[in-house]
A tleap script that builds the chain and sets N, CA, C and O, in Angstrom:
source leaprc.protein.ff14SB
mol = sequence {
  NMET LYS ALA ARG ILE LYS TRP LEU GLU ASN
  ALA THR PHE VAL ALA GLU SER GLY SER GLY
  HIE ALA LEU VAL MET ASP GLY PRO ALA ASP
  PHE GLY GLY ARG ASN LEU GLY VAL ARG PRO
  MET GLU MET VAL LEU MET GLY MET GLY GLY
  CYS THR ALA PHE ASP VAL MET MET ILE LEU
  LYS LYS ALA ARG GLN GLU VAL ARG ASP CYS
  VAL VAL GLU LEU SER ALA GLU ARG ALA GLU
  THR GLU PRO LYS VAL PHE THR LYS ILE HIE
  VAL HIE PHE VAL ILE SER GLY LYS ASP LEU
  LYS GLU SER ARG VAL GLN LYS ALA VAL GLU
  LEU SER ALA GLU LYS TYR CYS SER ALA SER
  ILE MET LEU GLY ASN ALA GLY VAL GLU ILE
  THR HIE ASP TYR ALA ILE ILE GLU CALA
}
set mol.1.N position { 4.831 -4.715 17.835 }
set mol.1.CA position { 3.706 -4.059 17.206 }
set mol.1.C position { 2.437 -4.774 17.654 }
set mol.1.O position { 2.376 -6.002 17.710 }
set mol.2.N position { 1.444 -3.983 17.965 }
set mol.2.CA position { 0.179 -4.544 18.409 }
set mol.2.C position { -0.973 -3.832 17.719 }
set mol.2.O position { -0.825 -2.715 17.223 }
set mol.3.N position { -2.121 -4.496 17.696 }
set mol.3.CA position { -3.354 -3.910 17.184 }
set mol.3.C position { -4.508 -4.547 17.948 }
set mol.3.O position { -4.382 -5.636 18.507 }
set mol.4.N position { -5.620 -3.849 17.957 }
set mol.4.CA position { -6.824 -4.348 18.626 }
set mol.4.C position { -8.003 -4.086 17.698 }
set mol.4.O position { -8.169 -2.976 17.190 }
set mol.5.N position { -8.811 -5.099 17.482 }
set mol.5.CA position { -9.982 -4.984 16.627 }
set mol.5.C position { -11.211 -5.239 17.497 }
set mol.5.O position { -11.309 -6.277 18.152 }
set mol.6.N position { -12.153 -4.284 17.502 }
set mol.6.CA position { -13.361 -4.434 18.308 }
set mol.6.C position { -14.581 -4.446 17.412 }
set mol.6.O position { -14.776 -3.553 16.588 }
set mol.7.N position { -15.405 -5.478 17.587 }
set mol.7.CA position { -16.647 -5.591 16.848 }
set mol.7.C position { -17.647 -4.583 17.374 }
set mol.7.O position { -17.816 -4.462 18.587 }
set mol.8.N position { -18.320 -3.850 16.482 }
set mol.8.CA position { -19.354 -2.900 16.876 }
set mol.8.C position { -20.739 -3.495 16.650 }
set mol.8.O position { -21.528 -3.631 17.585 }
set mol.9.N position { -21.025 -3.850 15.393 }
set mol.9.CA position { -22.302 -4.475 15.039 }
set mol.9.C position { -22.185 -5.021 13.623 }
set mol.9.O position { -21.339 -4.589 12.840 }
set mol.10.N position { -23.051 -5.980 13.312 }
set mol.10.CA position { -23.115 -6.551 11.970 }
set mol.10.C position { -21.711 -6.846 11.436 }
set mol.10.O position { -21.039 -7.732 11.964 }
set mol.11.N position { -21.253 -6.136 10.411 }
set mol.11.CA position { -19.919 -6.355 9.837 }
set mol.11.C position { -19.023 -5.159 10.073 }
set mol.11.O position { -18.094 -4.923 9.301 }
set mol.12.N position { -19.283 -4.392 11.135 }
set mol.12.CA position { -18.529 -3.176 11.422 }
set mol.12.C position { -17.606 -3.392 12.617 }
set mol.12.O position { -18.017 -3.898 13.662 }
set mol.13.N position { -16.352 -2.997 12.435 }
set mol.13.CA position { -15.329 -3.134 13.468 }
set mol.13.C position { -14.544 -1.836 13.565 }
set mol.13.O position { -14.474 -1.074 12.601 }
set mol.14.N position { -13.951 -1.583 14.731 }
set mol.14.CA position { -13.005 -0.489 14.887 }
set mol.14.C position { -11.646 -1.120 15.127 }
set mol.14.O position { -11.485 -1.956 16.015 }
set mol.15.N position { -10.672 -0.715 14.330 }
set mol.15.CA position { -9.306 -1.200 14.473 }
set mol.15.C position { -8.493 -0.116 15.144 }
set mol.15.O position { -8.514 1.040 14.722 }
set mol.16.N position { -7.766 -0.496 16.208 }
set mol.16.CA position { -6.906 0.443 16.922 }
set mol.16.C position { -5.463 -0.040 16.822 }
set mol.16.O position { -5.164 -1.205 17.086 }
set mol.17.N position { -4.588 0.861 16.442 }
set mol.17.CA position { -3.176 0.511 16.325 }
set mol.17.C position { -2.488 0.659 17.671 }
set mol.17.O position { -2.978 1.346 18.567 }
set mol.18.N position { -1.359 0.010 17.793 }
set mol.18.CA position { -0.568 0.140 19.007 }
set mol.18.C position { -0.070 1.551 19.238 }
set mol.18.O position { 0.259 1.917 20.366 }
set mol.19.N position { -0.010 2.349 18.178 }
set mol.19.CA position { 0.442 3.739 18.312 }
set mol.19.C position { -0.704 4.691 18.645 }
set mol.19.O position { -0.512 5.905 18.701 }
set mol.20.N position { -1.904 4.131 18.868 }
set mol.20.CA position { -3.006 4.946 19.338 }
set mol.20.C position { -3.932 5.526 18.281 }
set mol.20.O position { -4.671 6.467 18.572 }
set mol.21.N position { -3.916 5.002 17.081 }
set mol.21.CA position { -4.786 5.489 16.015 }
set mol.21.C position { -5.895 4.478 15.748 }
set mol.21.O position { -5.709 3.275 15.929 }
set mol.22.N position { -7.047 4.980 15.317 }
set mol.22.CA position { -8.181 4.098 15.078 }
set mol.22.C position { -8.813 4.381 13.727 }
set mol.22.O position { -8.742 5.495 13.208 }
set mol.23.N position { -9.434 3.350 13.170 }
set mol.23.CA position { -10.204 3.505 11.938 }
set mol.23.C position { -11.293 2.455 11.903 }
set mol.23.O position { -11.233 1.443 12.600 }
set mol.24.N position { -12.284 2.718 11.079 }
set mol.24.CA position { -13.425 1.828 10.953 }
set mol.24.C position { -13.225 0.901 9.764 }
set mol.24.O position { -12.809 1.322 8.684 }
set mol.25.N position { -13.537 -0.390 9.993 }
set mol.25.CA position { -13.590 -1.368 8.915 }
set mol.25.C position { -15.038 -1.833 8.827 }
set mol.25.O position { -15.705 -1.999 9.848 }
set mol.26.N position { -15.518 -2.042 7.614 }
set mol.26.CA position { -16.894 -2.481 7.444 }
set mol.26.C position { -17.003 -3.313 6.180 }
set mol.26.O position { -16.165 -3.223 5.283 }
set mol.27.N position { -18.027 -4.108 6.126 }
set mol.27.CA position { -18.274 -4.943 4.966 }
set mol.27.C position { -19.381 -4.376 4.100 }
set mol.27.O position { -20.032 -3.397 4.466 }
set mol.28.N position { -19.591 -4.999 2.948 }
set mol.28.CA position { -20.667 -4.547 2.055 }
set mol.28.C position { -22.030 -4.950 2.617 }
set mol.28.O position { -22.121 -5.809 3.495 }
set mol.29.N position { -23.073 -4.330 2.109 }
set mol.29.CA position { -24.437 -4.565 2.591 }
set mol.29.C position { -24.841 -6.038 2.485 }
set mol.29.O position { -25.557 -6.544 3.349 }
set mol.30.N position { -24.388 -6.729 1.432 }
set mol.30.CA position { -24.779 -8.130 1.275 }
set mol.30.C position { -24.155 -9.048 2.330 }
set mol.30.O position { -24.505 -10.226 2.416 }
set mol.31.N position { -23.231 -8.509 3.132 }
set mol.31.CA position { -22.662 -9.249 4.253 }
set mol.31.C position { -23.035 -8.612 5.590 }
set mol.31.O position { -22.413 -8.896 6.614 }
set mol.32.N position { -24.041 -7.762 5.576 }
set mol.32.CA position { -24.506 -7.140 6.813 }
set mol.32.C position { -23.838 -5.828 7.153 }
set mol.32.O position { -24.118 -5.245 8.200 }
set mol.33.N position { -22.964 -5.356 6.292 }
set mol.33.CA position { -22.272 -4.094 6.544 }
set mol.33.C position { -23.087 -2.897 6.096 }
set mol.33.O position { -24.131 -3.031 5.457 }
set mol.34.N position { -22.586 -1.726 6.446 }
set mol.34.CA position { -23.232 -0.485 6.026 }
set mol.34.C position { -22.275 0.395 5.220 }
set mol.34.O position { -22.556 1.571 4.989 }
set mol.35.N position { -21.146 -0.173 4.792 }
set mol.35.CA position { -20.175 0.547 3.977 }
set mol.35.C position { -19.648 1.785 4.696 }
set mol.35.O position { -19.491 2.847 4.094 }
set mol.36.N position { -19.378 1.632 6.000 }
set mol.36.CA position { -18.901 2.751 6.817 }
set mol.36.C position { -17.387 2.905 6.813 }
set mol.36.O position { -16.862 3.909 7.294 }
set mol.37.N position { -16.692 1.930 6.281 }
set mol.37.CA position { -15.235 2.000 6.292 }
set mol.37.C position { -14.642 1.065 5.263 }
set mol.37.O position { -15.356 0.406 4.507 }
set mol.38.N position { -13.324 1.021 5.248 }
set mol.38.CA position { -12.622 0.184 4.278 }
set mol.38.C position { -12.784 -1.288 4.626 }
set mol.38.O position { -13.022 -1.655 5.777 }
set mol.39.N position { -12.648 -2.115 3.607 }
set mol.39.CA position { -12.661 -3.559 3.812 }
set mol.39.C position { -11.275 -3.979 4.311 }
set mol.39.O position { -10.284 -3.322 3.994 }
set mol.40.N position { -11.196 -5.052 5.078 }
set mol.40.CA position { -9.893 -5.500 5.583 }
set mol.40.C position { -8.854 -5.735 4.485 }
set mol.40.O position { -7.694 -5.361 4.656 }
set mol.41.N position { -9.244 -6.346 3.363 }
set mol.41.CA position { -8.264 -6.580 2.297 }
set mol.41.C position { -7.846 -5.281 1.620 }
set mol.41.O position { -6.721 -5.173 1.132 }
set mol.42.N position { -8.738 -4.294 1.584 }
set mol.42.CA position { -8.343 -2.977 1.083 }
set mol.42.C position { -7.270 -2.383 1.991 }
set mol.42.O position { -6.342 -1.722 1.523 }
set mol.43.N position { -7.408 -2.626 3.302 }
set mol.43.CA position { -6.402 -2.125 4.245 }
set mol.43.C position { -5.043 -2.755 4.001 }
set mol.43.O position { -4.014 -2.088 4.110 }
set mol.44.N position { -5.039 -4.042 3.671 }
set mol.44.CA position { -3.775 -4.712 3.360 }
set mol.44.C position { -3.127 -4.034 2.156 }
set mol.44.O position { -1.933 -3.738 2.173 }
set mol.45.N position { -3.922 -3.789 1.110 }
set mol.45.CA position { -3.398 -3.150 -0.096 }
set mol.45.C position { -2.928 -1.723 0.200 }
set mol.45.O position { -1.859 -1.316 -0.255 }
set mol.46.N position { -3.718 -0.968 0.958 }
set mol.46.CA position { -3.320 0.402 1.312 }
set mol.46.C position { -2.071 0.400 2.189 }
set mol.46.O position { -1.210 1.268 2.046 }
set mol.47.N position { -1.971 -0.570 3.093 }
set mol.47.CA position { -0.790 -0.672 3.938 }
set mol.47.C position { 0.467 -0.914 3.126 }
set mol.47.O position { 1.514 -0.323 3.391 }
set mol.48.N position { 0.360 -1.789 2.132 }
set mol.48.CA position { 1.499 -2.039 1.254 }
set mol.48.C position { 1.862 -0.777 0.481 }
set mol.48.O position { 3.041 -0.454 0.335 }
set mol.49.N position { 0.856 -0.068 -0.011 }
set mol.49.CA position { 1.114 1.173 -0.741 }
set mol.49.C position { 1.775 2.225 0.128 }
set mol.49.O position { 2.697 2.911 -0.314 }
set mol.50.N position { 1.313 2.356 1.351 }
set mol.50.CA position { 1.927 3.319 2.274 }
set mol.50.C position { 3.347 2.946 2.618 }
set mol.50.O position { 4.215 3.812 2.722 }
set mol.51.N position { 3.589 1.662 2.795 }
set mol.51.CA position { 4.927 1.179 3.135 }
set mol.51.C position { 5.919 1.486 2.017 }
set mol.51.O position { 7.004 2.006 2.274 }
set mol.52.N position { 5.553 1.168 0.784 }
set mol.52.CA position { 6.475 1.394 -0.326 }
set mol.52.C position { 6.615 2.889 -0.638 }
set mol.52.O position { 7.699 3.339 -1.010 }
set mol.53.N position { 5.534 3.659 -0.492 }
set mol.53.CA position { 5.619 5.111 -0.709 }
set mol.53.C position { 6.581 5.739 0.291 }
set mol.53.O position { 7.395 6.589 -0.070 }
set mol.54.N position { 6.485 5.321 1.541 }
set mol.54.CA position { 7.386 5.825 2.582 }
set mol.54.C position { 8.835 5.532 2.215 }
set mol.54.O position { 9.691 6.414 2.288 }
set mol.55.N position { 9.107 4.290 1.821 }
set mol.55.CA position { 10.472 3.905 1.433 }
set mol.55.C position { 10.997 4.765 0.294 }
set mol.55.O position { 12.088 5.328 0.381 }
set mol.56.N position { 10.213 4.861 -0.776 }
set mol.56.CA position { 10.660 5.588 -1.964 }
set mol.56.C position { 10.927 7.050 -1.631 }
set mol.56.O position { 11.927 7.611 -2.079 }
set mol.57.N position { 10.055 7.668 -0.858 }
set mol.57.CA position { 10.268 9.075 -0.492 }
set mol.57.C position { 11.529 9.251 0.365 }
set mol.57.O position { 12.279 10.206 0.163 }
set mol.58.N position { 11.767 8.354 1.304 }
set mol.58.CA position { 12.966 8.457 2.146 }
set mol.58.C position { 14.231 8.256 1.314 }
set mol.58.O position { 15.223 8.958 1.514 }
set mol.59.N position { 14.202 7.313 0.394 }
set mol.59.CA position { 15.367 7.050 -0.463 }
set mol.59.C position { 15.640 8.250 -1.363 }
set mol.59.O position { 16.791 8.660 -1.521 }
set mol.60.N position { 14.588 8.816 -1.953 }
set mol.60.CA position { 14.772 9.980 -2.828 }
set mol.60.C position { 15.234 11.201 -2.039 }
set mol.60.O position { 16.016 12.004 -2.548 }
set mol.61.N position { 14.768 11.346 -0.822 }
set mol.61.CA position { 15.217 12.458 0.029 }
set mol.61.C position { 16.713 12.316 0.321 }
set mol.61.O position { 17.461 13.289 0.232 }
set mol.62.N position { 17.143 11.109 0.666 }
set mol.62.CA position { 18.567 10.864 0.929 }
set mol.62.C position { 19.408 11.094 -0.320 }
set mol.62.O position { 20.576 11.472 -0.231 }
set mol.63.N position { 18.803 10.861 -1.492 }
set mol.63.CA position { 19.504 11.065 -2.761 }
set mol.63.C position { 19.436 12.524 -3.211 }
set mol.63.O position { 19.877 12.861 -4.310 }
set mol.64.N position { 18.890 13.378 -2.367 }
set mol.64.CA position { 18.783 14.819 -2.615 }
set mol.64.C position { 17.983 15.149 -3.887 }
set mol.64.O position { 18.322 16.057 -4.646 }
set mol.65.N position { 16.915 14.376 -4.082 }
set mol.65.CA position { 16.018 14.638 -5.198 }
set mol.65.C position { 14.918 15.585 -4.716 }
set mol.65.O position { 14.384 15.415 -3.620 }
set mol.66.N position { 14.585 16.570 -5.527 }
set mol.66.CA position { 13.599 17.578 -5.142 }
set mol.66.C position { 12.197 17.116 -5.549 }
set mol.66.O position { 11.652 17.548 -6.565 }
set mol.67.N position { 11.630 16.223 -4.728 }
set mol.67.CA position { 10.303 15.675 -4.996 }
set mol.67.C position { 9.248 16.663 -4.519 }
set mol.67.O position { 9.327 17.186 -3.407 }
set mol.68.N position { 8.265 16.910 -5.366 }
set mol.68.CA position { 7.162 17.807 -4.997 }
set mol.68.C position { 5.895 17.025 -4.687 }
set mol.68.O position { 5.046 17.489 -3.926 }
set mol.69.N position { 5.762 15.827 -5.279 }
set mol.69.CA position { 4.574 15.027 -5.049 }
set mol.69.C position { 4.874 13.568 -5.364 }
set mol.69.O position { 5.689 13.256 -6.233 }
set mol.70.N position { 4.206 12.693 -4.648 }
set mol.70.CA position { 4.341 11.253 -4.891 }
set mol.70.C position { 2.971 10.619 -4.682 }
set mol.70.O position { 2.374 10.740 -3.612 }
set mol.71.N position { 2.488 9.951 -5.707 }
set mol.71.CA position { 1.224 9.217 -5.635 }
set mol.71.C position { 1.526 7.775 -6.016 }
set mol.71.O position { 2.212 7.515 -7.005 }
set mol.72.N position { 1.013 6.847 -5.231 }
set mol.72.CA position { 1.179 5.431 -5.535 }
set mol.72.C position { -0.203 4.869 -5.839 }
set mol.72.O position { -1.095 4.891 -4.991 }
set mol.73.N position { -0.367 4.369 -7.045 }
set mol.73.CA position { -1.634 3.784 -7.474 }
set mol.73.C position { -1.457 2.271 -7.512 }
set mol.73.O position { -0.566 1.762 -8.193 }
set mol.74.N position { -2.302 1.557 -6.784 }
set mol.74.CA position { -2.201 0.106 -6.713 }
set mol.74.C position { -3.429 -0.532 -7.332 }
set mol.74.O position { -4.548 -0.055 -7.144 }
set mol.75.N position { -3.221 -1.606 -8.067 }
set mol.75.CA position { -4.333 -2.401 -8.568 }
set mol.75.C position { -4.018 -3.853 -8.240 }
set mol.75.O position { -2.889 -4.318 -8.399 }
set mol.76.N position { -5.044 -4.554 -7.779 }
set mol.76.CA position { -4.824 -5.925 -7.331 }
set mol.76.C position { -5.860 -6.862 -7.928 }
set mol.76.O position { -6.988 -6.472 -8.230 }
set mol.77.N position { -5.443 -8.100 -8.087 }
set mol.77.CA position { -6.349 -9.172 -8.490 }
set mol.77.C position { -6.379 -10.179 -7.355 }
set mol.77.O position { -5.376 -10.418 -6.684 }
set mol.78.N position { -7.555 -10.766 -7.155 }
set mol.78.CA position { -7.718 -11.754 -6.102 }
set mol.78.C position { -8.165 -13.080 -6.697 }
set mol.78.O position { -8.734 -13.127 -7.787 }
set mol.79.N position { -7.902 -14.143 -5.976 }
set mol.79.CA position { -8.332 -15.475 -6.396 }
set mol.79.C position { -9.852 -15.517 -6.466 }
set mol.79.O position { -10.536 -14.820 -5.717 }
set mol.80.N position { -10.366 -16.325 -7.354 }
set mol.80.CA position { -11.823 -16.460 -7.540 }
set mol.80.C position { -12.473 -17.227 -6.391 }
set mol.80.O position { -13.633 -16.982 -6.061 }
set mol.81.N position { -11.732 -18.153 -5.782 }
set mol.81.CA position { -12.299 -19.012 -4.746 }
set mol.81.C position { -11.667 -18.713 -3.394 }
set mol.81.O position { -10.609 -18.089 -3.307 }
set mol.82.N position { -12.342 -19.172 -2.336 }
set mol.82.CA position { -11.857 -18.973 -0.972 }
set mol.82.C position { -10.580 -19.760 -0.739 }
set mol.82.O position { -10.487 -20.882 -1.236 }
set mol.83.N position { -9.621 -19.268 -0.040 }
set mol.83.CA position { -9.560 -17.891 0.443 }
set mol.83.C position { -9.198 -16.972 -0.718 }
set mol.83.O position { -8.297 -17.287 -1.496 }
set mol.84.N position { -9.866 -15.876 -0.841 }
set mol.84.CA position { -9.676 -14.978 -1.981 }
set mol.84.C position { -8.452 -14.089 -1.760 }
set mol.84.O position { -8.555 -12.875 -1.583 }
set mol.85.N position { -7.305 -14.739 -1.776 }
set mol.85.CA position { -6.042 -14.047 -1.545 }
set mol.85.C position { -5.676 -13.201 -2.761 }
set mol.85.O position { -6.188 -13.414 -3.860 }
set mol.86.N position { -4.789 -12.248 -2.547 }
set mol.86.CA position { -4.254 -11.502 -3.672 }
set mol.86.C position { -3.405 -12.448 -4.512 }
set mol.86.O position { -2.637 -13.250 -3.980 }
set mol.87.N position { -3.552 -12.347 -5.821 }
set mol.87.CA position { -2.709 -13.131 -6.724 }
set mol.87.C position { -1.728 -12.231 -7.470 }
set mol.87.O position { -0.606 -12.636 -7.773 }
set mol.88.N position { -2.163 -11.002 -7.762 }
set mol.88.CA position { -1.314 -10.037 -8.460 }
set mol.88.C position { -1.560 -8.648 -7.890 }
set mol.88.O position { -2.689 -8.277 -7.570 }
set mol.89.N position { -0.482 -7.898 -7.773 }
set mol.89.CA position { -0.578 -6.488 -7.386 }
set mol.89.C position { 0.361 -5.705 -8.290 }
set mol.89.O position { 1.529 -6.057 -8.453 }
set mol.90.N position { -0.169 -4.638 -8.872 }
set mol.90.CA position { 0.676 -3.743 -9.654 }
set mol.90.C position { 0.761 -2.407 -8.922 }
set mol.90.O position { -0.250 -1.852 -8.490 }
set mol.91.N position { 1.982 -1.906 -8.794 }
set mol.91.CA position { 2.248 -0.655 -8.092 }
set mol.91.C position { 2.772 0.354 -9.108 }
set mol.91.O position { 3.798 0.127 -9.749 }
set mol.92.N position { 2.063 1.463 -9.248 }
set mol.92.CA position { 2.463 2.510 -10.193 }
set mol.92.C position { 2.743 3.789 -9.411 }
set mol.92.O position { 1.848 4.347 -8.776 }
set mol.93.N position { 3.982 4.245 -9.462 }
set mol.93.CA position { 4.392 5.483 -8.800 }
set mol.93.C position { 4.283 6.640 -9.782 }
set mol.93.O position { 4.734 6.529 -10.922 }
set mol.94.N position { 3.702 7.728 -9.361 }
set mol.94.CA position { 3.696 8.966 -10.136 }
set mol.94.C position { 4.422 9.982 -9.266 }
set mol.94.O position { 3.898 10.443 -8.252 }
set mol.95.N position { 5.635 10.320 -9.681 }
set mol.95.CA position { 6.491 11.177 -8.873 }
set mol.95.C position { 6.783 12.452 -9.647 }
set mol.95.O position { 7.262 12.415 -10.780 }
set mol.96.N position { 6.490 13.566 -9.020 }
set mol.96.CA position { 6.792 14.838 -9.675 }
set mol.96.C position { 7.802 15.602 -8.841 }
set mol.96.O position { 7.857 15.485 -7.617 }
set mol.97.N position { 8.598 16.391 -9.552 }
set mol.97.CA position { 9.616 17.169 -8.878 }
set mol.97.C position { 10.427 17.964 -9.875 }
set mol.97.O position { 10.138 18.000 -11.071 }
set mol.98.N position { 11.444 18.594 -9.344 }
set mol.98.CA position { 12.303 19.448 -10.165 }
set mol.98.C position { 13.603 18.712 -10.457 }
set mol.98.O position { 14.327 18.303 -9.550 }
set mol.99.N position { 13.880 18.556 -11.747 }
set mol.99.CA position { 15.125 17.917 -12.215 }
set mol.99.C position { 15.357 16.545 -11.588 }
set mol.99.O position { 16.478 16.226 -11.193 }
set mol.100.N position { 14.318 15.743 -11.495 }
set mol.100.CA position { 14.471 14.396 -10.944 }
set mol.100.C position { 15.279 13.536 -11.899 }
set mol.100.O position { 15.072 13.577 -13.112 }
set mol.101.N position { 16.193 12.763 -11.351 }
set mol.101.CA position { 16.999 11.856 -12.156 }
set mol.101.C position { 16.279 10.517 -12.233 }
set mol.101.O position { 15.984 9.901 -11.209 }
set mol.102.N position { 16.000 10.074 -13.452 }
set mol.102.CA position { 15.277 8.817 -13.632 }
set mol.102.C position { 16.006 7.653 -12.967 }
set mol.102.O position { 15.368 6.781 -12.378 }
set mol.103.N position { 17.310 7.632 -13.053 }
set mol.103.CA position { 18.065 6.528 -12.449 }
set mol.103.C position { 17.851 6.476 -10.935 }
set mol.103.O position { 17.818 5.391 -10.355 }
set mol.104.N position { 17.709 7.625 -10.298 }
set mol.104.CA position { 17.480 7.660 -8.845 }
set mol.104.C position { 16.071 7.176 -8.502 }
set mol.104.O position { 15.877 6.454 -7.525 }
set mol.105.N position { 15.090 7.579 -9.312 }
set mol.105.CA position { 13.711 7.137 -9.087 }
set mol.105.C position { 13.627 5.625 -9.283 }
set mol.105.O position { 13.044 4.920 -8.458 }
set mol.106.N position { 14.203 5.132 -10.365 }
set mol.106.CA position { 14.187 3.702 -10.637 }
set mol.106.C position { 14.846 2.929 -9.495 }
set mol.106.O position { 14.322 1.907 -9.054 }
set mol.107.N position { 15.976 3.409 -9.022 }
set mol.107.CA position { 16.698 2.737 -7.946 }
set mol.107.C position { 15.873 2.746 -6.656 }
set mol.107.O position { 15.852 1.753 -5.929 }
set mol.108.N position { 15.197 3.857 -6.368 }
set mol.108.CA position { 14.372 3.953 -5.161 }
set mol.108.C position { 13.234 2.933 -5.214 }
set mol.108.O position { 12.953 2.263 -4.220 }
set mol.109.N position { 12.584 2.818 -6.363 }
set mol.109.CA position { 11.491 1.855 -6.528 }
set mol.109.C position { 12.027 0.427 -6.367 }
set mol.109.O position { 11.410 -0.396 -5.692 }
set mol.110.N position { 13.164 0.139 -6.981 }
set mol.110.CA position { 13.754 -1.195 -6.881 }
set mol.110.C position { 14.171 -1.524 -5.459 }
set mol.110.O position { 13.930 -2.635 -4.988 }
set mol.111.N position { 14.796 -0.571 -4.762 }
set mol.111.CA position { 15.220 -0.825 -3.385 }
set mol.111.C position { 14.035 -1.084 -2.473 }
set mol.111.O position { 14.088 -1.962 -1.612 }
set mol.112.N position { 12.969 -0.324 -2.658 }
set mol.112.CA position { 11.783 -0.561 -1.853 }
set mol.112.C position { 11.240 -1.963 -2.116 }
set mol.112.O position { 10.935 -2.702 -1.180 }
set mol.113.N position { 11.122 -2.322 -3.385 }
set mol.113.CA position { 10.544 -3.614 -3.763 }
set mol.113.C position { 11.398 -4.797 -3.312 }
set mol.113.O position { 10.865 -5.827 -2.901 }
set mol.114.N position { 12.707 -4.654 -3.387 }
set mol.114.CA position { 13.598 -5.791 -3.165 }
set mol.114.C position { 14.223 -5.855 -1.771 }
set mol.114.O position { 14.665 -6.919 -1.339 }
set mol.115.N position { 14.261 -4.715 -1.062 }
set mol.115.CA position { 14.998 -4.707 0.199 }
set mol.115.C position { 14.230 -4.135 1.387 }
set mol.115.O position { 14.322 -4.678 2.487 }
set mol.116.N position { 13.478 -3.056 1.195 }
set mol.116.CA position { 12.952 -2.318 2.337 }
set mol.116.C position { 11.472 -2.498 2.648 }
set mol.116.O position { 11.107 -2.503 3.823 }
set mol.117.N position { 10.624 -2.642 1.676 }
set mol.117.CA position { 9.180 -2.667 1.944 }
set mol.117.C position { 8.774 -4.025 2.496 }
set mol.117.O position { 8.546 -4.975 1.747 }
set mol.118.N position { 8.690 -4.099 3.805 }
set mol.118.CA position { 8.370 -5.379 4.441 }
set mol.118.C position { 6.995 -5.894 4.028 }
set mol.118.O position { 6.800 -7.105 3.920 }
set mol.119.N position { 6.046 -4.999 3.798 }
set mol.119.CA position { 4.701 -5.437 3.399 }
set mol.119.C position { 4.720 -6.104 2.030 }
set mol.119.O position { 4.175 -7.196 1.871 }
set mol.120.N position { 5.340 -5.465 1.034 }
set mol.120.CA position { 5.339 -6.062 -0.297 }
set mol.120.C position { 6.231 -7.300 -0.361 }
set mol.120.O position { 5.916 -8.250 -1.077 }
set mol.121.N position { 7.322 -7.299 0.368 }
set mol.121.CA position { 8.198 -8.477 0.381 }
set mol.121.C position { 7.475 -9.652 1.036 }
set mol.121.O position { 7.581 -10.784 0.566 }
set mol.122.N position { 6.744 -9.391 2.115 }
set mol.122.CA position { 5.976 -10.439 2.775 }
set mol.122.C position { 4.918 -11.013 1.837 }
set mol.122.O position { 4.764 -12.232 1.747 }
set mol.123.N position { 4.193 -10.148 1.140 }
set mol.123.CA position { 3.175 -10.615 0.198 }
set mol.123.C position { 3.810 -11.369 -0.971 }
set mol.123.O position { 3.287 -12.391 -1.415 }
set mol.124.N position { 4.935 -10.863 -1.464 }
set mol.124.CA position { 5.639 -11.541 -2.552 }
set mol.124.C position { 6.112 -12.925 -2.130 }
set mol.124.O position { 6.018 -13.880 -2.901 }
set mol.125.N position { 6.622 -13.035 -0.903 }
set mol.125.CA position { 7.066 -14.332 -0.400 }
set mol.125.C position { 5.903 -15.301 -0.226 }
set mol.125.O position { 6.100 -16.516 -0.202 }
set mol.126.N position { 4.692 -14.762 -0.105 }
set mol.126.CA position { 3.495 -15.599 0.030 }
set mol.126.C position { 2.927 -15.988 -1.336 }
set mol.126.O position { 1.886 -16.642 -1.404 }
set mol.127.N position { 3.586 -15.601 -2.409 }
set mol.127.CA position { 3.174 -16.027 -3.738 }
set mol.127.C position { 2.439 -14.990 -4.565 }
set mol.127.O position { 1.987 -15.297 -5.669 }
set mol.128.N position { 2.307 -13.767 -4.061 }
set mol.128.CA position { 1.647 -12.720 -4.832 }
set mol.128.C position { 2.632 -12.201 -5.879 }
set mol.128.O position { 3.775 -11.882 -5.555 }
set mol.129.N position { 2.191 -12.119 -7.126 }
set mol.129.CA position { 3.016 -11.554 -8.195 }
set mol.129.C position { 2.918 -10.034 -8.104 }
set mol.129.O position { 1.850 -9.464 -8.323 }
set mol.130.N position { 4.029 -9.381 -7.781 }
set mol.130.CA position { 4.029 -7.931 -7.602 }
set mol.130.C position { 4.907 -7.287 -8.665 }
set mol.130.O position { 6.071 -7.648 -8.834 }
set mol.131.N position { 4.327 -6.325 -9.377 }
set mol.131.CA position { 5.068 -5.589 -10.395 }
set mol.131.C position { 5.038 -4.108 -10.055 }
set mol.131.O position { 4.144 -3.636 -9.353 }
set mol.132.N position { 6.021 -3.389 -10.560 }
set mol.132.CA position { 6.165 -1.968 -10.280 }
set mol.132.C position { 6.502 -1.217 -11.562 }
set mol.132.O position { 7.185 -1.747 -12.438 }
set mol.133.N position { 6.028 -0.003 -11.665 }
set mol.133.CA position { 6.526 0.920 -12.673 }
set mol.133.C position { 6.358 2.335 -12.142 }
set mol.133.O position { 5.833 2.537 -11.047 }
set mol.134.N position { 6.801 3.305 -12.915 }
set mol.134.CA position { 6.767 4.679 -12.429 }
set mol.134.C position { 6.661 5.649 -13.607 }
set mol.134.O position { 7.007 5.337 -14.747 }
set mol.135.N position { 6.173 6.818 -13.276 }
set mol.135.CA position { 6.161 7.941 -14.219 }
set mol.135.C position { 6.757 9.122 -13.471 }
set mol.135.O position { 6.511 9.314 -12.280 }
set mol.136.N position { 7.541 9.904 -14.188 }
set mol.136.CA position { 8.160 11.091 -13.607 }
set mol.136.C position { 7.550 12.297 -14.306 }
set mol.136.O position { 7.476 12.353 -15.534 }
set mol.137.N position { 7.117 13.253 -13.506 }
set mol.137.CA position { 6.522 14.493 -14.040 }
set mol.137.C position { 7.385 15.653 -13.586 }
set mol.137.O position { 7.648 15.816 -12.394 }
set mol.138.N position { 7.818 16.448 -14.531 }
set mol.138.CA position { 8.631 17.634 -14.210 }
set mol.138.C position { 7.699 18.715 -13.626 }
set mol.138.O position { 6.710 19.108 -14.244 }
set mol.139.N position { 8.045 19.172 -12.435 }
set mol.139.CA position { 7.218 20.186 -11.755 }
set mol.139.C position { 7.676 21.570 -12.134 }
set mol.139.O position { 7.108 22.557 -11.667 }
savepdb mol mol.pdb
quit
């Protein structure tokens, strides 16, 4: 896996993935940014959310659950002092579908957290306290 980050100006960068996709990262105005894109630490949090969402959806699909929608809401706390690393992350899944079995949803969330989501496992191994919960909505 590769990535390339190119500085544009002030606190603005373009990040290019090895798979050929690009996005803008930028800082807040008080650091010379113009708020043109996500902050790098926001990208870390979004990456973790995407990783675990992907896992949960694949697990539920294999379990033949009729999922209609999946939203992952993440909230994080960071250290007060430099380096302002994540200290806590809470992951809340909102999964809607037809006749979803709670045991299957719970198992999918647990498997992602404990076995498959490399992003959250990596952050957890680095000392971030990560918690998960879920809500099921009948579609």
